[in-house]
C-alpha positions in Angstrom: -266.1 83.5 -55.8 -262.5 83.7 -57.0 -262.1 86.0 -59.9 -260.1 85.6 -63.1 -256.4 86.4 -62.9 -254.4 88.3 -65.6 -252.6 86.2 -68.1 -248.9 86.1 -68.3 -247.2 88.4 -70.8 -245.8 85.5 -72.9 -245.6 81.8 -73.3 -243.2 79.7 -71.3 -242.2 76.0 -71.3 -244.3 73.9 -68.9 -241.4 73.1 -66.6 -240.6 76.8 -66.1 -243.8 77.4 -64.1 -243.5 74.2 -62.0 -243.8 74.8 -58.2 -241.3 72.5 -56.5 -242.8 69.9 -54.2 -246.2 69.9 -55.8 -248.1 66.6 -55.1 -251.4 65.1 -56.3 -254.5 65.6 -54.2 -255.3 63.3 -51.3 -257.7 60.4 -51.7 -260.7 62.0 -50.1 -261.0 64.5 -53.0 -261.8 61.7 -55.5 -263.9 59.3 -53.4 -265.6 61.1 -50.5 -269.3 61.8 -50.8 -269.0 64.7 -48.4 -266.3 66.4 -50.6 -268.5 65.9 -53.7 -271.4 67.5 -51.9 -269.2 70.5 -50.9 -268.1 70.8 -54.5 -271.7 71.0 -55.7 -272.3 73.9 -53.3 -269.0 75.8 -53.4 -268.2 75.3 -57.0 -271.1 74.2 -59.3 -273.8 76.3 -57.5 -271.5 79.3 -57.1 -269.5 79.7 -60.3 -270.1 80.5 -63.9 -270.9 77.1 -65.5 -270.8 76.3 -69.2 -274.2 75.1 -70.5 -274.0 75.3 -74.3 -273.4 77.4 -77.3 -275.7 80.0 -78.8 -275.8 78.1 -82.2 -277.4 75.2 -80.4 -280.6 77.2 -79.8 -280.5 79.3 -82.9 -284.2 80.1 -83.3 -286.8 81.6 -81.1 -288.4 78.8 -79.1 -285.4 76.6 -79.2 -284.3 75.4 -75.7 -281.9 73.1 -73.9 -282.0 71.8 -70.4 -279.0 72.0 -68.1 -278.7 70.1 -64.8 -276.5 72.0 -62.3 -276.0 71.2 -58.6 -279.2 69.2 -58.5 -281.2 71.9 -60.3 -282.9 71.5 -63.7 -282.7 74.8 -65.7 -284.4 75.8 -69.0 -282.3 77.8 -71.4 -284.5 79.2 -74.1 -284.2 81.8 -77.0 -287.1 84.3 -76.8 -289.1 85.9 -79.5 -286.8 88.9 -79.1 -283.8 86.5 -79.9 -282.5 87.0 -76.3 -281.3 83.9 -74.5 -282.7 83.5 -71.0 -282.5 80.9 -68.2 -285.2 79.8 -65.8 -285.7 77.1 -63.2 -287.6 74.2 -64.7 -290.3 74.5 -62.0 -293.9 75.5 -62.5 -295.1 78.3 -60.2 -298.3 76.5 -59.4 -297.4 73.2 -57.7 -293.8 72.9 -58.7 -294.1 70.4 -61.5 -291.2 69.9 -63.9 -292.0 71.8 -67.1 -289.7 70.6 -69.9 -288.8 66.9 -69.9 -286.8 66.6 -73.1 -283.2 67.7 -73.0 -283.6 69.8 -76.1 -286.5 71.0 -78.2 -288.6 73.7 -79.6 -291.7 75.4 -78.1 -294.0 78.3 -78.9 -294.6 78.6 -75.1 -293.6 76.7 -72.0 -296.6 74.8 -70.7 -296.9 72.8 -67.5 -297.9 69.1 -68.3 -300.0 69.0 -65.0 -302.5 71.9 -65.0 -301.5 73.7 -68.2 -300.2 76.9 -66.7 -298.5 78.5 -69.7 -295.4 80.7 -69.8 -294.2 83.0 -72.5 -290.6 82.6 -73.7 -289.6 85.5 -71.5 -290.8 83.6 -68.5 -294.0 85.6 -67.8 -297.1 83.7 -67.0 -299.4 83.9 -70.0 -302.2 81.6 -69.0 -303.5 79.9 -65.8 -306.8 78.1 -66.3 -309.5 79.0 -63.8 -307.2 81.1 -61.7 -309.3 84.1 -62.5 -311.8 82.6 -60.0 -309.2 83.1 -57.2 -309.6 86.5 -55.5 -306.5 88.6 -55.8 -304.6 86.3 -58.2 -302.1 88.4 -60.3 -300.4 86.6 -63.1 -297.5 89.2 -62.9 -296.5 87.7 -59.6 -296.0 84.2 -61.0 -293.4 84.4 -63.7 -290.8 81.6 -63.8 -287.9 82.0 -61.5 -285.0 83.3 -63.5 -281.4 82.1 -63.3 -278.4 84.3 -63.8 -277.2 83.8 -67.4 -274.4 85.4 -69.3 -272.7 85.0 -72.7 -268.9 84.7 -73.4 -267.5 84.2 -76.9 -270.9 82.8 -78.0 -271.0 80.3 -75.1 -273.9 80.2 -72.6 -272.9 80.3 -69.0 -275.2 80.1 -66.0 -274.7 81.0 -62.3 -276.9 79.8 -59.5 -275.3 82.2 -57.1 -276.3 85.4 -59.0 -278.7 88.1 -58.1 -281.7 86.3 -59.6 -281.1 83.3 -57.5 -280.5 85.3 -54.3 -284.1 86.3 -54.4 -285.1 82.7 -54.1 -283.5 82.4 -50.7 -285.2 83.1 -47.4 -284.7 86.6 -46.1 -282.6 85.3 -43.2 -280.4 83.3 -45.6 -280.0 86.3 -47.9 -278.8 88.5 -45.0 -276.2 85.9 -44.0 -274.9 85.6 -47.6 -272.2 87.9 -48.7 -273.5 89.6 -51.9 -270.8 89.3 -54.5 -270.3 90.6 -58.1 -271.3 87.8 -60.4 -270.8 89.8 -63.6 -269.7 87.5 -66.4 -267.8 90.4 -68.0 -265.7 90.9 -64.9 -265.1 87.1 -64.5 -263.8 86.8 -68.1 -262.1 90.2 -68.2 -258.6 88.8 -68.3 -259.5 86.8 -71.4 -261.1 89.8 -73.3 -260.2 89.5 -77.0 -257.7 86.7 -76.3 -259.5 84.2 -78.5 -261.0 86.5 -81.2 -259.0 84.9 -84.0 -261.0 81.6 -83.6 -264.3 83.2 -84.4 -265.9 81.3 -81.5 -269.4 83.1 -81.4 -270.1 82.2 -85.1 -268.9 78.6 -85.1 -271.4 75.7 -85.3 -271.3 72.2 -83.9 -271.2 69.5 -86.5 -271.0 66.6 -84.0 -271.6 65.9 -80.3 -270.5 62.7 -78.5 -271.5 62.0 -74.9 -269.2 60.0 -72.7 -270.0 58.4 -69.4 -266.7 58.1 -67.6 -266.2 56.2 -64.3 -263.8 58.7 -62.9 -263.9 61.9 -60.7 -264.3 65.1 -62.7 -261.0 66.5 -61.4 -259.1 63.6 -63.0 -260.5 64.7 -66.4 -259.2 68.3 -65.9 -255.8 67.0 -64.7 -255.4 64.6 -67.6 -256.3 67.3 -70.1 -253.7 69.7 -68.7 -250.6 67.6 -69.3 -249.0 65.6 -72.1 -246.6 63.7 -69.8 -248.8 60.7 -70.6 -249.0 61.2 -74.4 -246.2 59.0 -75.7 -247.6 55.9 -74.1 -251.3 56.7 -74.2 -251.7 58.7 -77.5 -249.2 57.3 -80.1 -251.2 58.8 -83.0 -251.4 62.2 -81.4 -247.7 62.2 -80.5 -246.8 61.6 -84.2 -248.3 64.9 -85.3 -248.0 67.0 -82.1 -244.7 66.6 -80.1 -245.6 65.8 -76.5 -242.8 68.0 -75.1 -243.7 71.1 -77.2 -246.2 72.6 -74.7 -245.8 76.3 -73.8 -248.3 78.1 -71.5 -249.3 81.7 -70.9 -252.0 81.1 -68.3 -250.3 79.4 -65.4 -252.3 80.3 -62.3 -256.0 80.8 -61.4 -259.3 79.6 -63.0 -258.0 79.8 -66.6 -255.0 77.6 -67.5 -253.2 76.5 -70.6 -251.3 77.4 -73.7 -250.3 75.7 -77.0 -248.6 72.6 -78.4 -247.0 72.5 -81.8 -248.5 70.7 -84.8 -246.0 69.3 -87.4 -246.1 71.6 -90.4 -248.5 70.5 -93.1 -250.4 68.3 -90.6 -253.7 68.5 -88.8 -255.1 66.5 -85.8 -257.3 64.3 -88.0 -257.3 60.7 -89.0 -255.9 61.6 -92.4 -253.4 64.0 -91.0 -254.8 66.7 -93.4 -257.0 69.7 -92.6 -260.6 68.7 -92.7 -262.2 72.1 -93.1 -261.6 75.7 -94.0 -259.9 77.6 -91.2 -262.0 78.9 -88.4 -260.0 82.2 -88.4 -262.4 85.1 -88.6 -259.8 87.2 -90.4 -259.5 84.9 -93.4 -261.2 85.2 -96.8 -262.6 81.8 -97.5 -264.2 82.6 -100.9 -261.4 81.1 -103.0 -260.5 78.2 -100.6 -261.5 74.8 -101.8 -261.1 71.2 -100.5 -257.5 70.4 -99.5 -256.4 73.9 -100.5 -256.2 75.4 -97.1 -252.9 77.3 -96.8 -251.7 77.6 -93.3 -248.9 80.2 -93.3 -249.0 81.9 -89.9 -247.2 80.5 -86.9 -250.4 80.3 -85.0 -251.8 77.9 -87.6 -249.2 75.3 -86.7 -250.3 75.2 -83.1 -253.2 73.8 -81.2 -254.3 75.8 -78.1 -255.6 74.0 -75.0 -257.3 76.0 -72.3 -259.3 74.9 -69.2 -262.0 77.2 -68.0 -262.8 76.3 -64.4 -264.9 74.4 -63.5 -266.4 72.6 -66.5 -265.0 73.7 -69.8 -262.1 72.4 -71.8 -261.4 74.6 -74.9 -259.2 73.1 -77.7 -258.6 75.4 -80.6 -257.2 74.0 -83.8 -256.6 75.8 -87.1 -259.5 74.0 -88.8 -261.9 73.3 -85.9 -262.6 73.9 -82.3 -263.3 71.1 -79.8 -265.1 71.8 -76.5 -265.7 69.4 -73.6 -268.4 70.1 -71.1 -267.7 68.4 -67.7 -270.7 67.3 -65.6 -269.9 65.5 -62.3 -272.5 62.9 -61.4 -271.0 61.2 -58.4 -267.5 61.1 -56.8 -266.5 58.4 -59.3 -268.6 59.2 -62.4 -268.6 62.1 -64.9 -270.7 62.9 -68.0 -268.7 64.6 -70.7 -270.3 66.3 -73.8 -267.8 66.8 -76.6 -268.6 69.1 -79.5 -266.7 69.7 -82.7 -267.2 73.3 -84.0 -266.5 74.5 -87.5 -266.7 77.7 -89.5 -270.3 78.1 -90.7 -269.1 78.2 -94.3 -267.4 74.8 -93.9 -270.7 72.9 -94.0 -271.2 74.1 -97.6 -267.7 73.3 -98.8 -267.3 70.3 -101.2 -265.9 67.3 -99.5 -266.5 68.7 -96.0 -265.6 65.8 -93.7 -265.9 66.6 -90.0 -265.5 62.9 -89.2 -261.9 63.1 -90.0 -261.4 65.2 -86.9 -264.2 63.6 -84.8 -262.8 60.1 -85.2 -259.3 61.2 -84.3 -260.4 62.8 -81.1 -263.0 60.2 -80.3 -260.1 57.7 -80.3 -258.0 60.0 -78.2 -260.8 60.8 -75.8 -261.4 57.1 -75.2 -257.8 56.6 -74.5 -257.9 59.4 -72.0 -261.1 58.1 -70.3 -259.6 54.7 -70.0 -256.5 55.9 -68.0 -258.7 58.3 -66.0 -260.8 55.3 -64.9 -257.7 53.3 -64.1 -256.6 56.3 -61.9 -259.9 56.4 -60.2 -259.6 52.7 -59.4 -256.2 53.0 -58.0 -256.9 56.2 -56.0 -259.8 54.4 -54.3 -257.4 51.9 -52.8 -256.3 52.4 -49.2 -252.7 52.1 -50.5 -253.0 55.3 -52.4 -250.9 58.3 -51.2 -250.4 61.6 -53.0 -247.5 61.3 -55.4 -245.1 64.0 -56.7 -246.0 65.8 -59.9 -243.3 65.9 -62.6 -242.1 69.3 -63.9 -244.2 68.5 -67.0 -247.3 68.6 -64.9 -247.2 72.2 -63.7 -250.7 73.0 -65.1 -252.5 70.1 -63.2 -250.6 71.2 -60.1 -251.9 74.8 -60.7 -255.4 73.4 -61.2 -255.2 71.7 -57.8 -254.0 74.9 -56.1 -256.9 76.9 -57.5 -259.4 74.2 -56.7 -258.3 74.1 -53.0 -258.6 77.9 -52.8 -262.2 77.8 -54.1 -262.9 75.0 -51.6 -261.3 77.1 -48.8 -259.1 74.2 -48.1 -255.5 75.3 -47.5 -252.9 72.6 -47.3 
């Protein structure tokens, strides 16, 4: 696993970090089934993968299902409020346990023979198994999956210590044991996003998109605004396309900020749609349309990609998060959530749709051009083309991706 790299000391214009001669990836990376299969093993089964936010399973017994590298995983909040992850596999005859993508349970019960597991994964009940000599319930807990929390977001890692125990002894000996600590992985980002109050935010809306394009095209598109004047006219009116400055320019974490015209917000109305997410602000006396943005940071939107499946967009009044879930070489599911300060929901006139509609429109514009890219790249006529100096971050994404895939140019 490649570890996080230290962020740059300051922000610099996109073109300043451009590596001369950078070109787009060859065709095989977007269309080949064998490359997609390698990505599932080398990346999605061996990296920290975003699965959700702690607010989405707020109460004991709340759960969600994540599908990672062909595995179905249960992520559940226990009676002790701790969030744990388990393989969605009964220890009796392997039956799939939870079928709904989200839900609430008092215990996890197999629909086949009613083996029942507590929320901590321990086997609580197994009908008639007391008739089996030597049967010990303690030996049949659910298989755990490595789970960690970062800024309130839930991450899972199939390559961690818990999962190593599932491999055969021979495979385990051949596998280099690595440090999968989520704290070490995100060490270079420690405290970086504290102002946005991420652990305490709540999602007001989720939209799922089914995009007929390779997952890497989603990342590359997100990481540049070279396309914005022609593809996103509404966005370009309030956020100049050439205003990008980046402080993370190499490694698994990439991005920086773009400016927002003073007095504006990235919403359909152009006005702030909620109280600021800033954890340091006093919201007691703030009311509808009375949000005073005075700090320089409040006239910027920050865009960061977290390899391999998180896009983190932090605005003054809300935070938007994309989860990227590759399905096939030419199909990607995307979950987009709009997070707000928890007090925002109780404010008079709270209207999350002002932001949701703006970005739903922008998202669909992006997905359309990504699908067009996929169609063109699939052609035998496609050849890698030169990146412009305004595409230094997509080029950096490509470099890191190839390092993880152990595929030098």
